[in-house]
N, C-alpha and C positions, 0 to 999 in steps of 0.2 A: 484570368479565366473566369467566365460567367458560370455561376452555379444557380440552379433553380430549386428553391426550397419546397415548392409544391408543383412539381413538373407535370402532374396529371392534367392541369388546366391547359397545357399546350395543345391537347387534343381538340380543344374547341376551335382551333384554327382550321381544322379539316371541315368545319361547317361552312366556311366562306364560299367554296365552289357551289354548294347547294343554294346559297342566296341567289347567285346569278341564274342558276337553273330554274328555281322557283319563279323568279321575276320574269324570265323569258316565257315560261309557261303561262304566267298570268297575263302578259301582254298578248300572247297568242289567243288565249280564251277571250280576252276583251275584244280583239278584232273580230272574232267569230260572232260575238253578241252584237257588235255594232253593225256587222254586215246583214243581220236579220232585219234591221230597221231602215237601212238605206245604203247609199253608195259611200264606202269609206272615204274616198277623196272629197266628196261633198261635205261629210262630217268634219273633215280636217280643215276645210275652208271656213266652216261655220264657227270653229273654235281656234282662231289663229294664236290665242295666247298660250295654248297648250303646246309644249315642246316635248318631242319624243326623247331628245337627248337628256333632258333634265332628270328624268327618272334614272337613267344609267349613271349620271354624275352623282346623284344622291346615293345610289347603291355603292358606288366606288368609295365615297367618303365614309359611308356607314361601315363598309367592309374594312377599311383601314382603321377606323375607330375600334371595331370589334377585334381586329388583329392585335393592336397594341394593348387593348384591354385584356385580352387573353394572356399576353406576355406578362403584364402587370400582376394578374391573378396568380401566375406561376411563381411570383416573388423572385425575380432575378437578383443575384447577389454577386459582388465582386470580392475576390479574396481567394483563400485556399481552405479546403476542408481537411478532414482527417485523411491524409494521403500517404502512400507508401512509396518511398524512393529507395532504389537500390544503390548501395555504396559498397566499397571494398574496405576491409580492415579486419584486424584480429580482435578477439575478445581477451581482455587481460583482467585477471582476478589477483588483487594484491592482498596477501595475508600478512597482517602487521601484528607483531608480538607486543602485547600491552601488559605483560607481567611486571612485577616490581623490579625485576632485574634490569628492565629497560630504563630505570631511573639512574643507573650508574653513569658517572660523569666522565666516561672515556672521550666523549664529544661534548661540544658546547651547545646548549646548556646541559643536555643529557642525551642518552641514546634515542629515546622516544621522540623528543622534539626535533632532533636532527633528522630522524627518519621521516617525520611528517613534512618537514621542509623539503626534503628530496622528492617525496611523492607529489607535493604541490608543484614543483618545477617539472616533474614528469608529465603531469596533467596538461601543463601549458604546451608541451611538445606534441600532444596527441591531436589528430585531425579526424580521420575516419574510423578510428578504433573505438571500441566500447570498453568501458572500465567498470569494475566492481570492487568492493572493499569488504574484507573479512577481518575481524579482530579476534584474537585468541589469547588465552592464557592456559588455565586448567581445562577450559572448554572453549568452544568457538561459536560465533554466530555471524550472520550477514549484516554488516553495518550499512552497506549500500548495494542494492541489487544492480545487476549489469545494466548499464545505461550509456547514452552519449551526452548526457547532461553534465558537462564538466564543471559548471558552476555549483551544482548540487554536490558534486564529488568533493569540492573544496570545503563546502559548508559542513558536510558530514565529517571530513577529515579534521577540521578544527575542534570538533566536539569530543574527540577521542582522548582518553586518559587512562591511567591504570585502574580507575574505578569502573571502567566500562564493562569489565568481566568480574563477577563476584567471586568466582572460584579461581584462586591463584594456582600457579604451576606453569608448565610449558608443554602443551600437547600438540606437537608438530603434525603428527599423523591425522588427528582430528581436523586440524585447520586445512590440510590438503584436501581431505575428503569433502569438507564443507565447500571449498572452492569448486571442486568438480561438480557437485550437485547444483551449483549456482549458475553454470553456463546455460545458455539458451539451447534449444533443441536443434537448431539449424547451423551450428557453428563448429562442426567437426573439422579436425585438421587445421583449425585456426585458433587454438586455445593456448593460453599461456598463464602459468601461475608463478607469481613472484613472492617468495617467502622471505620476509625481512625479520630476522631474529638473531639472538646471540647463540642459538643452537643448543642450549642446555635443556635437552629433552629428558623428562623424568616420568612420562605418562604412558606412551604407546610406541608403536613401531612406525616411524616416518618413512623408512625405506620401502616397506611393503606398500604403504599408502601412495608413495611416488610411483611405484610400478603400476598400481591400479590406475593412477591418473593417466599414464601413457596409453593404457588400453582404451581409454575414453578419448584419445586424440589430443591430450594436453601435455605440454612440456613444463617441467618444474625448474624454475630458476631460483637460486638462493643468494641472498645478500647477508653476509656475516657482519654483525654489529658488535663491536667490543674489542678488547685486547687480550692477548694470551696471558699476560701477567695478572690481569683481573683488577677490579675496582670494587670498593665497598658500595653498599646501596643506602643512600640517604632517604630516610622516611620520617616525616613529621618532625624534622629538626634533629633527628638522631640517626645513628647508623643501625641498620637492621641486623638482628642477631637471630641465631638458630635456637632450637629448643634447649640446647646445652649452654646458652649464654655466650657463644662465640660470635664474633663479628663475621657476617656473611661476605665473602668475596666472590663475585660473579665473573666468570671467565668465558671467553669465546671458544666454543667447541667447533673448530673448523673441520675436524675429521668427520663429524656427523653430517654437517651441511654439505661437504664434498660428496659423501656417499649418497645423500638424498638427491643432489643435483645429477649425479651419475646415473642413479636409478631412474630419475625422471627425464633423462635425455636432454638435460638443460645445461646451464653453466653455473659455476660458483664464483662469486666476486666478493672480495673483502672490502667493506666500506672504508673509505679513507676520510680524512678530515676535510679535504677540498673536493675531491670527486667521490661521491657516496657510492657509486657503482651501478646506478640504474641506467646510465647512458649506454654503456656497452651492451647491457641486456636488451634495451629497447632497439638498438641497432640490430641485434640478433633476431628480435621478433619481427622487425620490418622485413627481414629476408624470408620470413616464413610465407608459405602460400596464403595469400589473402583470400578470405572467404566472403562471398556476397551475403549480405543480410538486409533485411528490410527495416528501414527506420521510419517511424510514424511521426509526422509533423502536423501540428494544428495551428491554424491562424483563423482569426475571427473574420466574419463576413461584414461587408457594408451593403445595406439594403439599397436597391435601385428601383424598386417598384413605382415610386412616386413619379419618376420621370415618364415612365410608360403610361401611367394613368393620365398624366398631363397631356401627352400627345394624343391619347384616345379622346380626351375631352375636347381638344382643339378640333379634331376632325368631326366629332359629333356635333359641335356647334356650327361648323360649316354646313353639314348636312341639314341641320335644323333651320338655318337661315334661308336655305333655298326654298323650302316650303314649310309653312307653319300650320299645317292641318292638325286637327285635334288628335288623330291617331298617332301622329309623330310626336306630339307633345307628351302623350302618355308613354310612348316608348322612351323618350328622353328621361322622364321622371323615373321609370323603372331602371334605366341604365345607371342613374345617379344613386339609386338605392342599392343596387348591386355593388357599385364602387365603394359606397360607404361600408357595406358588409366586408368587402375585401380589406379596406383600411383597418377594420376592427380586428382582423386576423393577424396583423403584423405586430411586431414587438413595440412596446411603448417607448416613448422618448427617454424616460428615466432608465429603463433597462439597457438601452443602447449606450447611454452615458456611462452606466455602471460597467458595461462590457469594455468600453474604451479605457476606463480607469483600471480595471482588472488586468487588461493586457499590458498596461504600463507598470504594473506592480504596485499601484496605489490602492491597496486592498481596503484601507479604512474609508477612502473616498468612494470606492466601489460599494462598500456596505451602505453608506448613506444614500447613494443613488438607488440601490436596489430596495432599500426600505421605503423610499418615496414611491417607487413603483408598486410595492405591496400595498401601501396606503391607498393609492389610486385604484388598484385592482387587486383585491386579495385573492382572486382566482387565477392570477397569472402564474402559470407553471414556470415560465422562464425567470420571473422575478424571485419566486420562492427558492427555486433550485440554485440559481446563481448567488443568491444571498447566503445560502448554506455553504457554497464554495468559498465565498469571501470570508465568512466567519471562521471557516476551517483554516484559512491562510493566516488569520490573526490569532489563531490558537484559542478561539472561543468554541470549544468542541461541544459543549452542552447545547448552546444555541444552534449550532450547525446541525446537530442531530434532530432538533425540533423542526427545523425548516425542511430537512430531508424527509421527515416523517409525513409532512403535509402533502408532499407530492408523490408519496410512495405508490399509491394505487394507480396513479396515472402513468408514471414512468415505468412501472413494472410491466405494463403491457405495451410500451412504446417500441420504437425500432430497436433492433438488437444492439447496435453500437451505442445508442443513447442509454438504454437500460443497463448495459454492461458497465458503462462509465458510472452510472448512478450507484449500482451495487458496489463498485470498486471504491467510490468515495465514502459510502456508508461503512464499508469495512475499515477504511483508514480512520474514520472518526471513532469507531468502536475500539480500534487498536490503541488510539491515543487515550481513550478512557479506561483502558485495561479491561475491557469487556471482550475477552479473547474468544469466547464461544460465539458471540454475535459477530465478531470479525470473521471467524472461520466460515460461518454460514453465509455471510455476505460475499466473501471472496469466492466461495464455491458457486454461488448463484451467478456471479459475474462471469466466471469461467464457463458455466453452462451456456451462456449467451455469446461469449467470445472466447473459445478455448485456446486461441493462439496468443493471448495477452501474457507475455512473459513477466511483466511487472506484477500483474495480479498473482501469477504463480509464485513469484518470490515472496510477495506479501503473505500469501496463504501459508507457505512453508514457515515463515517467521511467526505468524499467528498460531499455527499448530504447535510450534516449539514452545512458545510462551504459555499456551493453554496447558500443555503437558507439564511444564515446570510449575504452573499454578496448582494443577491437580496433585502433583507430587508433594508440593509444599503443604497443601491441605491435608493430604493423607498422613504426612509426617506429623503435622500438628495434631491430627486426630489420634494418632498412635501415642504421641506424648501425653495427650489428655487421658487416654485410656490407662497408660502406665501410671500416671499420677493418681487416677481414681483407684487403681488396684493397690498402689502403695498405701493410699489413705485407708482403704478397706482393711489391709493387713495391719496397719497401725491401730485402727479401731478394734480389730479382732484381738490383737495382742493386749490392748488396754483392757478390754472386757475380760479377757482371760486372767490378767493380773488382778483385776478387781475381784473375780470369783475366787482366786487363790487367797487373797487377803480376807475375803469373807469367810472362807473355810477355816483359815487360821484363827479368826476371831471366834468362830463357833467352837473350835477345839478349846480355846482358852476359857470360854464360858462353861463348856462342859466340865472342865477341871475344877471350877469354882462351885459347881452344883453339889447338892447333897447326894449321898450314896444311892438313894432310891432313884434319883434322876439320872445318875451316872450309869445305873444298871440298864437304862433304856438302850436298845440296840441302835447303832448309828445307821444312817441311810446309805452310806458308802464306806467300803472297807478301806483301810490305809493302803493295801496293795493296789486296789483299783485307782485310788487317788494318785499314787505314785506313778502308775502306768499312764494315766491321763496327763500328768505333769510332764513326763518324759516325752510323750507324743507331741505336746505343745512345744516343748523346747526343740525337738527335732524339726518340726515344721518351721519354726522361727529361724533355726539355723539354715535350713534349706533356702528360705526366702532371702536371708542375708547373703548367702553364697551366690545366689543368682544375681542379686543387685551388684555385688562386688565384681562378678564376672562381666556384667554389662559395662560397668565403669571401666574395667581394665581393657575391654575391647575398644571402647571409645577412645581411651587414652592412647592405646596402641595405634589406632588409625590416625589420631592427630599427630603422633610422633612421626608417622610416615609421610604426612602431608608436606609438600614443598610450597612455601609461601613467598617465593621470589622467582 
């Protein structure tokens, strides 16, 4: 399919009929002027070298040249653009338990690795379905937004381990609700959640969450991982122990998972050593009503403008050879200048070479080609922007951000699809640099220009969550700093008070050693007042110590309640 990058130049073709009209009017006016001086037939015999057909032939050649030149100016390209194709399939969100209990060795090598292998085989079976990945322990987050990119799904899957979630525990309900929020807006009645866990829930109410998922058109399927007799949890070369020093034995809670699957109108399958249990669940999902959704595909264009310019030049040379009058030579020169201008508007050779390398996944070679393009033309928007994309792919995020910033003003006012992609990429770079506020702002700007981009919505949700965590951590750190400052002030105050008491005692000792006349001098403070002040200080110090002990007891109590497997 041919795509025109600058289709507005095609309107120039509509000028061609006017060429013939103007030429006909010119010939008609010439005949009238010739008729004033003599008989037109006599004039024709006096100028036998002049042919009436020559002018029409020249006009035809010139019109053909103008026709192909206009097409070349429109920059025809072969390939595919960002297009939407409708396919059928379900949306599947897989929630994988990454708590420490998944390190138990009921399966080889352990529960978690066996589950990851089963998910990888599941991905190989998918065709028109979309898949997403949520990891959870004491809390949950989206590891992979809903997508049809199965290769990326496997890459994200390989990076999962028990350190993916900093808060340990098993929050099944939170994982289900995170999956529900991750579905696209147009996938109702074709949603499936696959919960892979040992079922040891200690955090929330998964049954209520499963019921909420059904109201959103999602079915909840559960895969139980583990054994009823239980296994210890190896961690860092030792067996994990609870707060009392006892070895932790993690068991499969089938009853909870069966209740969750029943509430979620799905199925419960116990994972086996050979058949993990995902195949019967996928067969059930295949029977669900498939929902149409739009899948965006991008392929790079191949420029074809040079061929049309070549054909235009050929016809223009033919027209020029028929008659070489001075005015035609001027027209030919102007035509070439216009062609040169058009050539200057197209992408440079280095940029096209970089695009080919980028498409093949050779990002380092693409970076070299784009840098050559920038050296030849530092104002090239395509070279700067594509260089930023290549640097992002090789995880050079700081350099990528610099090159994005050089084209920010231009792309911000560009077409909606291009500017939305630009802000999406800027958000991804900021996300990698842990500049979560900048990432949130960029993703929001991208959605203002393309509100239907589900990937940007997912990235925005993740960036907002990370920003909230970052702010909470900063607030917690500030609170700790304030508590430390307060404790230090209390210690300084107590120290000053102790010094004052020691000074008073020294003064009293000195007064006892003075002569009677000096002892008869009235003291500045009575013993009763000093006793009262001392008692007030001791009460204040006791109150502060009780408060600190209470805070420590609350922290210890909360730690004792925490489940770290």
